[in-house]
C-alpha positions in Angstrom: 10.4 11.0 23.8 11.2 14.8 23.4 8.8 17.0 25.8 7.2 18.5 22.2 6.2 15.1 21.1 2.2 15.0 21.6 1.4 10.8 21.2 -2.7 12.0 20.9 -1.8 13.4 17.1 -0.2 10.1 16.2 -2.4 7.3 15.0 0.4 4.8 13.9 4.1 4.3 14.2 6.0 2.0 12.3 9.3 -0.2 13.0 11.3 -0.4 9.7 14.4 -2.5 9.6 17.8 -0.2 9.5 19.0 -2.7 6.9 15.9 -1.8 4.6 16.6 1.6 5.3 20.0 2.1 4.4 19.3 0.3 1.2 16.7 3.0 0.4 19.0 5.7 0.9 21.4 4.3 -1.4 18.7 3.7 -3.7 17.0 7.2 -3.6 20.7 8.5 -4.1 21.4 6.2 -7.1 17.4 6.7 -9.0 16.3 9.7 -7.7 19.3 12.0 -6.8 18.5 12.5 -3.5 21.2 12.7 -1.1 19.6 11.5 2.4 20.1 9.6 5.4 19.2 6.7 6.9 16.5 8.6 8.7 14.7 9.8 5.8 15.3 6.2 3.7 13.3 4.9 7.1 10.6 7.3 6.2 10.1 6.5 2.7 10.3 2.9 3.1 7.3 3.4 5.5 5.3 5.7 3.1 5.7 3.2 0.2 4.0 0.3 2.4 1.4 3.0 3.4 0.8 3.3 -0.2 0.7 0.1 -1.2 -1.7 -0.8 1.8 -4.1 2.0 0.9 -4.5 1.2 -3.0 -5.1 3.5 -5.7 -6.7 6.8 -5.3 -4.9 7.6 -2.4 -2.1 10.6 -1.4 1.2 9.7 0.9 3.4 12.0 1.5 6.3 12.1 3.3 9.4 14.4 4.6 13.1 13.9 3.9 14.6 14.6 7.1 18.1 14.4 7.4 20.8 14.6 4.3 23.7 12.1 3.4 26.6 14.6 4.8 27.3 12.7 7.6 27.3 9.6 6.1 30.3 10.1 3.7 32.8 9.0 5.9 31.1 5.2 6.3 29.8 2.6 4.2 26.0 3.9 3.2 26.7 4.9 -0.1 28.6 1.7 -1.1 26.6 -0.6 -3.3 24.0 -2.7 -0.9 24.0 -6.2 -0.2 
């Protein structure tokens, strides 16, 4: 853990499958025009899960924490399975 991380400020963490995060990054690029990486894909997947759990009348906010630049040499933006 980084030294600036204060666990007392965190109420929940979620494990997100990397393949699901990669699919979301691809979806964000193709459907929303957001050029993001896997970390952002993970954040969006978790935010969508939380929004579904909370239901109508709630607002969920997340952060796009990376761009897709470092993934251009890989297969992230190839059509997912």
